[in-house]
A tleap script that builds the chain and sets N, CA, C and O, in Angstrom:
source leaprc.protein.ff14SB
mol = sequence {
  NMET THR LEU ASN GLU PHE ALA PRO GLY ALA
  MET LEU GLU ILE THR LYS LEU THR GLY SER
  GLY ALA VAL LYS ARG ARG ILE MET ASP MET
  GLY LEU THR ARG GLY THR ARG LEU TYR ILE
  ARG LYS VAL ALA PRO LEU GLY ASP PRO LEU
  GLU LEU THR VAL ARG GLY TYR GLU LEU SER
  LEU ARG LYS ALA ASP ALA VAL MET ILE GLU
  VAL ARG GLU ALA GLY SER THR GLN GLU ALA
  ALA CALA
}
set mol.1.N position { -8.305 0.365 -8.881 }
set mol.1.CA position { -7.255 1.364 -8.911 }
set mol.1.C position { -6.028 0.812 -8.188 }
set mol.1.O position { -6.135 -0.083 -7.349 }
set mol.2.N position { -4.882 1.352 -8.523 }
set mol.2.CA position { -3.658 0.885 -7.885 }
set mol.2.C position { -3.231 1.834 -6.770 }
set mol.2.O position { -3.661 2.986 -6.720 }
set mol.3.N position { -2.388 1.339 -5.890 }
set mol.3.CA position { -1.959 2.066 -4.701 }
set mol.3.C position { -1.351 3.430 -5.024 }
set mol.3.O position { -1.581 4.392 -4.292 }
set mol.4.N position { -0.594 3.524 -6.086 }
set mol.4.CA position { 0.076 4.784 -6.424 }
set mol.4.C position { -0.883 5.884 -6.879 }
set mol.4.O position { -0.460 7.032 -7.020 }
set mol.5.N position { -2.146 5.577 -7.112 }
set mol.5.CA position { -3.126 6.553 -7.586 }
set mol.5.C position { -3.806 7.329 -6.456 }
set mol.5.O position { -4.583 8.245 -6.724 }
set mol.6.N position { -3.529 6.981 -5.212 }
set mol.6.CA position { -4.186 7.624 -4.079 }
set mol.6.C position { -3.272 8.634 -3.402 }
set mol.6.O position { -2.047 8.529 -3.470 }
set mol.7.N position { -3.882 9.607 -2.750 }
set mol.7.CA position { -3.157 10.678 -2.063 }
set mol.7.C position { -2.955 10.326 -0.589 }
set mol.7.O position { -3.621 9.432 -0.067 }
set mol.8.N position { -2.040 11.025 0.080 }
set mol.8.CA position { -1.860 10.825 1.518 }
set mol.8.C position { -3.179 11.021 2.265 }
set mol.8.O position { -3.997 11.869 1.910 }
set mol.9.N position { -3.359 10.211 3.310 }
set mol.9.CA position { -4.572 10.272 4.107 }
set mol.9.C position { -5.591 9.218 3.721 }
set mol.9.O position { -6.593 9.046 4.414 }
set mol.10.N position { -5.353 8.513 2.629 }
set mol.10.CA position { -6.298 7.493 2.175 }
set mol.10.C position { -6.156 6.215 2.998 }
set mol.10.O position { -5.050 5.743 3.258 }
set mol.11.N position { -7.290 5.673 3.395 }
set mol.11.CA position { -7.353 4.381 4.078 }
set mol.11.C position { -7.829 3.377 3.041 }
set mol.11.O position { -8.911 3.535 2.476 }
set mol.12.N position { -7.029 2.345 2.787 }
set mol.12.CA position { -7.292 1.434 1.680 }
set mol.12.C position { -7.253 -0.022 2.119 }
set mol.12.O position { -6.729 -0.356 3.181 }
set mol.13.N position { -7.818 -0.875 1.278 }
set mol.13.CA position { -7.750 -2.318 1.486 }
set mol.13.C position { -7.223 -2.943 0.201 }
set mol.13.O position { -7.680 -2.607 -0.891 }
set mol.14.N position { -6.274 -3.843 0.331 }
set mol.14.CA position { -5.690 -4.503 -0.836 }
set mol.14.C position { -6.689 -5.514 -1.391 }
set mol.14.O position { -7.228 -6.340 -0.653 }
set mol.15.N position { -6.930 -5.439 -2.706 }
set mol.15.CA position { -7.850 -6.366 -3.356 }
set mol.15.C position { -7.130 -7.392 -4.226 }
set mol.15.O position { -7.630 -8.498 -4.433 }
set mol.16.N position { -5.934 -7.015 -4.743 }
set mol.16.CA position { -5.225 -7.928 -5.638 }
set mol.16.C position { -3.772 -7.500 -5.793 }
set mol.16.O position { -3.465 -6.308 -5.815 }
set mol.17.N position { -2.882 -8.481 -5.901 }
set mol.17.CA position { -1.477 -8.227 -6.231 }
set mol.17.C position { -1.265 -8.712 -7.659 }
set mol.17.O position { -1.550 -9.867 -7.974 }
set mol.18.N position { -0.765 -7.828 -8.527 }
set mol.18.CA position { -0.629 -8.193 -9.934 }
set mol.18.C position { 0.784 -8.577 -10.337 }
set mol.18.O position { 0.994 -9.009 -11.471 }
set mol.19.N position { 1.749 -8.436 -9.461 }
set mol.19.CA position { 3.128 -8.819 -9.777 }
set mol.19.C position { 3.250 -10.332 -9.874 }
set mol.19.O position { 2.288 -11.058 -9.626 }
set mol.20.N position { 4.430 -10.797 -10.233 }
set mol.20.CA position { 4.634 -12.243 -10.305 }
set mol.20.C position { 6.033 -12.602 -9.810 }
set mol.20.O position { 6.916 -11.749 -9.717 }
set mol.21.N position { 6.209 -13.860 -9.502 }
set mol.21.CA position { 7.513 -14.371 -9.103 }
set mol.21.C position { 8.075 -13.738 -7.852 }
set mol.21.O position { 7.367 -13.536 -6.866 }
set mol.22.N position { 9.377 -13.421 -7.906 }
set mol.22.CA position { 10.095 -12.905 -6.745 }
set mol.22.C position { 9.566 -11.551 -6.290 }
set mol.22.O position { 9.566 -11.258 -5.094 }
set mol.23.N position { 9.121 -10.729 -7.220 }
set mol.23.CA position { 8.602 -9.404 -6.864 }
set mol.23.C position { 7.324 -9.542 -6.042 }
set mol.23.O position { 7.172 -8.882 -5.015 }
set mol.24.N position { 6.418 -10.387 -6.485 }
set mol.24.CA position { 5.165 -10.607 -5.750 }
set mol.24.C position { 5.455 -11.204 -4.370 }
set mol.24.O position { 4.835 -10.812 -3.382 }
set mol.25.N position { 6.382 -12.138 -4.301 }
set mol.25.CA position { 6.737 -12.771 -3.031 }
set mol.25.C position { 7.305 -11.738 -2.063 }
set mol.25.O position { 6.986 -11.770 -0.874 }
set mol.26.N position { 8.149 -10.815 -2.557 }
set mol.26.CA position { 8.737 -9.779 -1.706 }
set mol.26.C position { 7.650 -8.859 -1.152 }
set mol.26.O position { 7.688 -8.485 0.020 }
set mol.27.N position { 6.688 -8.498 -1.989 }
set mol.27.CA position { 5.582 -7.652 -1.535 }
set mol.27.C position { 4.782 -8.373 -0.451 }
set mol.27.O position { 4.424 -7.774 0.562 }
set mol.28.N position { 4.504 -9.647 -0.663 }
set mol.28.CA position { 3.759 -10.425 0.324 }
set mol.28.C position { 4.557 -10.591 1.614 }
set mol.28.O position { 3.978 -10.563 2.700 }
set mol.29.N position { 5.868 -10.762 1.516 }
set mol.29.CA position { 6.721 -10.892 2.701 }
set mol.29.C position { 6.715 -9.626 3.552 }
set mol.29.O position { 6.960 -9.689 4.757 }
set mol.30.N position { 6.439 -8.482 2.937 }
set mol.30.CA position { 6.352 -7.216 3.675 }
set mol.30.C position { 5.010 -7.075 4.390 }
set mol.30.O position { 4.778 -6.081 5.078 }
set mol.31.N position { 4.130 -8.057 4.236 }
set mol.31.CA position { 2.837 -8.017 4.906 }
set mol.31.C position { 1.719 -7.453 4.057 }
set mol.31.O position { 0.607 -7.256 4.546 }
set mol.32.N position { 1.996 -7.193 2.801 }
set mol.32.CA position { 0.984 -6.648 1.899 }
set mol.32.C position { 0.311 -7.800 1.162 }
set mol.32.O position { 0.793 -8.258 0.126 }
set mol.33.N position { -0.811 -8.259 1.712 }
set mol.33.CA position { -1.553 -9.371 1.137 }
set mol.33.C position { -3.007 -8.963 0.949 }
set mol.33.O position { -3.457 -7.959 1.501 }
set mol.34.N position { -3.729 -9.741 0.174 }
set mol.34.CA position { -5.135 -9.450 -0.103 }
set mol.34.C position { -5.919 -9.325 1.206 }
set mol.34.O position { -5.797 -10.163 2.100 }
set mol.35.N position { -6.727 -8.261 1.301 }
set mol.35.CA position { -7.535 -8.029 2.486 }
set mol.35.C position { -6.866 -7.160 3.536 }
set mol.35.O position { -7.527 -6.715 4.475 }
set mol.36.N position { -5.565 -6.906 3.401 }
set mol.36.CA position { -4.836 -6.076 4.358 }
set mol.36.C position { -5.226 -4.613 4.191 }
set mol.36.O position { -5.315 -4.107 3.073 }
set mol.37.N position { -5.459 -3.939 5.316 }
set mol.37.CA position { -5.765 -2.510 5.292 }
set mol.37.C position { -4.477 -1.728 5.478 }
set mol.37.O position { -3.583 -2.139 6.217 }
set mol.38.N position { -4.398 -0.593 4.795 }
set mol.38.CA position { -3.227 0.261 4.926 }
set mol.38.C position { -3.634 1.720 4.836 }
set mol.38.O position { -4.702 2.062 4.328 }
set mol.39.N position { -2.756 2.563 5.341 }
set mol.39.CA position { -2.971 4.006 5.391 }
set mol.39.C position { -1.791 4.687 4.706 }
set mol.39.O position { -0.639 4.411 5.038 }
set mol.40.N position { -2.068 5.568 3.759 }
set mol.40.CA position { -0.987 6.301 3.094 }
set mol.40.C position { -0.641 7.513 3.948 }
set mol.40.O position { -1.438 8.443 4.069 }
set mol.41.N position { 0.556 7.498 4.541 }
set mol.41.CA position { 0.999 8.598 5.407 }
set mol.41.C position { 1.554 9.760 4.600 }
set mol.41.O position { 1.165 10.909 4.806 }
set mol.42.N position { 2.457 9.462 3.687 }
set mol.42.CA position { 3.122 10.505 2.897 }
set mol.42.C position { 3.465 9.960 1.520 }
set mol.42.O position { 3.592 8.753 1.315 }
set mol.43.N position { 3.611 10.895 0.582 }
set mol.43.CA position { 4.132 10.554 -0.736 }
set mol.43.C position { 5.229 11.567 -1.030 }
set mol.43.O position { 5.019 12.770 -0.874 }
set mol.44.N position { 6.389 11.096 -1.450 }
set mol.44.CA position { 7.511 11.986 -1.763 }
set mol.44.C position { 7.126 12.936 -2.902 }
set mol.44.O position { 6.216 12.633 -3.674 }
set mol.45.N position { 7.803 14.071 -3.013 }
set mol.45.CA position { 7.449 15.079 -4.018 }
set mol.45.C position { 7.309 14.553 -5.451 }
set mol.45.O position { 6.437 15.018 -6.186 }
set mol.46.N position { 8.122 13.623 -5.852 }
set mol.46.CA position { 8.013 13.074 -7.204 }
set mol.46.C position { 7.213 11.771 -7.233 }
set mol.46.O position { 7.206 11.065 -8.241 }
set mol.47.N position { 6.541 11.458 -6.126 }
set mol.47.CA position { 5.693 10.276 -6.063 }
set mol.47.C position { 6.407 8.981 -5.731 }
set mol.47.O position { 5.804 7.909 -5.787 }
set mol.48.N position { 7.680 9.064 -5.387 }
set mol.48.CA position { 8.447 7.853 -5.116 }
set mol.48.C position { 9.454 8.123 -4.010 }
set mol.48.O position { 10.334 8.959 -4.214 }
set mol.49.N position { 9.388 7.481 -2.867 }
set mol.49.CA position { 8.505 6.390 -2.471 }
set mol.49.C position { 7.236 6.884 -1.770 }
set mol.49.O position { 7.037 8.081 -1.561 }
set mol.50.N position { 6.389 5.917 -1.416 }
set mol.50.CA position { 5.198 6.164 -0.612 }
set mol.50.C position { 5.492 5.668 0.796 }
set mol.50.O position { 6.146 4.639 0.966 }
set mol.51.N position { 5.016 6.388 1.805 }
set mol.51.CA position { 5.171 5.938 3.189 }
set mol.51.C position { 3.805 5.474 3.675 }
set mol.51.O position { 2.834 6.230 3.656 }
set mol.52.N position { 3.746 4.219 4.110 }
set mol.52.CA position { 2.492 3.588 4.507 }
set mol.52.C position { 2.523 3.160 5.964 }
set mol.52.O position { 3.591 2.943 6.536 }
set mol.53.N position { 1.340 3.041 6.560 }
set mol.53.CA position { 1.176 2.346 7.830 }
set mol.53.C position { 0.388 1.087 7.495 }
set mol.53.O position { -0.720 1.154 6.963 }
set mol.54.N position { 0.975 -0.058 7.813 }
set mol.54.CA position { 0.343 -1.334 7.511 }
set mol.54.C position { 0.641 -2.311 8.643 }
set mol.54.O position { 1.794 -2.461 9.047 }
set mol.55.N position { -0.381 -2.969 9.152 }
set mol.55.CA position { -0.241 -3.951 10.236 }
set mol.55.C position { 0.522 -3.396 11.438 }
set mol.55.O position { 1.247 -4.130 12.109 }
set mol.56.N position { 0.358 -2.096 11.711 }
set mol.56.CA position { 0.965 -1.487 12.883 }
set mol.56.C position { 2.403 -1.029 12.717 }
set mol.56.O position { 3.019 -0.619 13.701 }
set mol.57.N position { 2.960 -1.080 11.527 }
set mol.57.CA position { 4.324 -0.593 11.322 }
set mol.57.C position { 4.381 0.334 10.113 }
set mol.57.O position { 3.466 0.367 9.290 }
set mol.58.N position { 5.484 1.089 10.025 }
set mol.58.CA position { 5.698 2.023 8.918 }
set mol.58.C position { 6.461 1.304 7.809 }
set mol.58.O position { 7.384 0.534 8.075 }
set mol.59.N position { 6.069 1.562 6.572 }
set mol.59.CA position { 6.689 0.910 5.428 }
set mol.59.C position { 6.850 1.913 4.300 }
set mol.59.O position { 5.902 2.619 3.957 }
set mol.60.N position { 8.035 1.983 3.722 }
set mol.60.CA position { 8.255 2.793 2.521 }
set mol.60.C position { 8.230 1.851 1.331 }
set mol.60.O position { 8.875 0.802 1.335 }
set mol.61.N position { 7.477 2.240 0.316 }
set mol.61.CA position { 7.281 1.378 -0.843 }
set mol.61.C position { 7.571 2.156 -2.118 }
set mol.61.O position { 7.101 3.281 -2.287 }
set mol.62.N position { 8.338 1.559 -3.007 }
set mol.62.CA position { 8.651 2.209 -4.279 }
set mol.62.C position { 7.406 2.290 -5.160 }
set mol.62.O position { 6.515 1.444 -5.083 }
set mol.63.N position { 7.365 3.315 -5.990 }
set mol.63.CA position { 6.249 3.497 -6.909 }
set mol.63.C position { 6.118 2.293 -7.845 }
set mol.63.O position { 5.008 1.877 -8.175 }
set mol.64.N position { 7.251 1.737 -8.270 }
set mol.64.CA position { 7.241 0.569 -9.160 }
set mol.64.C position { 6.532 -0.622 -8.517 }
set mol.64.O position { 5.908 -1.421 -9.215 }
set mol.65.N position { 6.625 -0.745 -7.196 }
set mol.65.CA position { 5.922 -1.814 -6.487 }
set mol.65.C position { 4.463 -1.436 -6.245 }
set mol.65.O position { 3.583 -2.294 -6.296 }
set mol.66.N position { 4.206 -0.162 -5.983 }
set mol.66.CA position { 2.848 0.304 -5.693 }
set mol.66.C position { 1.903 0.094 -6.873 }
set mol.66.O position { 0.711 -0.134 -6.671 }
set mol.67.N position { 2.414 0.166 -8.093 }
set mol.67.CA position { 1.548 -0.022 -9.262 }
set mol.67.C position { 1.077 -1.469 -9.400 }
set mol.67.O position { 0.140 -1.738 -10.152 }
set mol.68.N position { 1.705 -2.400 -8.694 }
set mol.68.CA position { 1.314 -3.808 -8.745 }
set mol.68.C position { 0.286 -4.172 -7.680 }
set mol.68.O position { -0.132 -5.327 -7.590 }
set mol.69.N position { -0.127 -3.188 -6.868 }
set mol.69.CA position { -1.049 -3.454 -5.768 }
set mol.69.C position { -2.377 -2.765 -6.048 }
set mol.69.O position { -2.466 -1.537 -6.027 }
set mol.70.N position { -3.405 -3.561 -6.310 }
set mol.70.CA position { -4.738 -3.016 -6.540 }
set mol.70.C position { -5.437 -2.874 -5.196 }
set mol.70.O position { -5.375 -3.766 -4.350 }
set mol.71.N position { -6.108 -1.728 -5.013 }
set mol.71.CA position { -6.740 -1.408 -3.733 }
set mol.71.C position { -8.123 -0.801 -3.946 }
set mol.71.O position { -8.496 -0.414 -5.054 }
set mol.72.N position { -8.869 -0.734 -2.845 }
set mol.72.CA position { -10.142 -0.007 -2.825 }
set mol.72.C position { -10.177 0.803 -1.544 }
set mol.72.O position { -9.478 0.488 -0.582 }
set mol.73.N position { -10.993 1.849 -1.533 }
set mol.73.CA position { -11.106 2.670 -0.328 }
set mol.73.C position { -11.752 1.851 0.778 }
set mol.73.O position { -12.684 1.084 0.539 }
set mol.74.N position { -11.237 2.028 2.005 }
set mol.74.CA position { -11.709 1.208 3.120 }
set mol.74.C position { -12.225 2.021 4.288 }
set mol.74.O position { -12.753 1.434 5.233 }
set mol.75.N position { -12.105 3.321 4.278 }
set mol.75.CA position { -12.526 4.141 5.404 }
set mol.75.C position { -11.692 5.386 5.480 }
set mol.75.O position { -11.041 5.766 4.507 }
set mol.76.N position { -11.704 6.035 6.646 }
set mol.76.CA position { -11.012 7.319 6.729 }
set mol.76.C position { -10.093 7.473 7.923 }
set mol.76.O position { -9.572 8.565 8.146 }
set mol.77.N position { -9.872 6.414 8.708 }
set mol.77.CA position { -9.030 6.578 9.890 }
set mol.77.C position { -7.803 5.686 9.849 }
set mol.77.O position { -7.847 4.563 9.345 }
set mol.78.N position { -6.724 6.196 10.379 }
set mol.78.CA position { -5.458 5.464 10.407 }
set mol.78.C position { -5.514 4.290 11.378 }
set mol.78.O position { -4.812 3.299 11.175 }
set mol.79.N position { -6.319 4.373 12.416 }
set mol.79.CA position { -6.336 3.347 13.454 }
set mol.79.C position { -6.638 1.960 12.895 }
set mol.79.O position { -6.163 0.969 13.448 }
set mol.80.N position { -7.405 1.862 11.826 }
set mol.80.CA position { -7.750 0.557 11.267 }
set mol.80.C position { -6.540 -0.155 10.680 }
set mol.80.O position { -6.565 -1.378 10.539 }
set mol.81.N position { -5.472 0.579 10.330 }
set mol.81.CA position { -4.267 -0.042 9.769 }
set mol.81.C position { -3.348 -0.570 10.856 }
set mol.81.O position { -2.423 -1.328 10.564 }
set mol.82.N position { -3.582 -0.188 12.093 }
set mol.82.CA position { -2.707 -0.589 13.201 }
set mol.82.C position { -2.990 -2.003 13.655 }
set mol.82.O position { -2.342 -2.496 14.579 }
savepdb mol mol.pdb
quit
């Protein structure tokens, strides 16, 4: 499943990045790499953007980027993303 398919409160682990070129590099530069755990804090009313906690910081991510990030459920607490 992709990142945009989950609701706020989900604790996830990145399994794969499907983008390519500059877009994939930008996502990786933000700290979103395979094996990284993240927590979905909020999703805007129309689903764009998503607010995440990843590697101890807050990150807003566009829905267009979220669809390129494949994830799996990793647990239920925010502390693991810190």
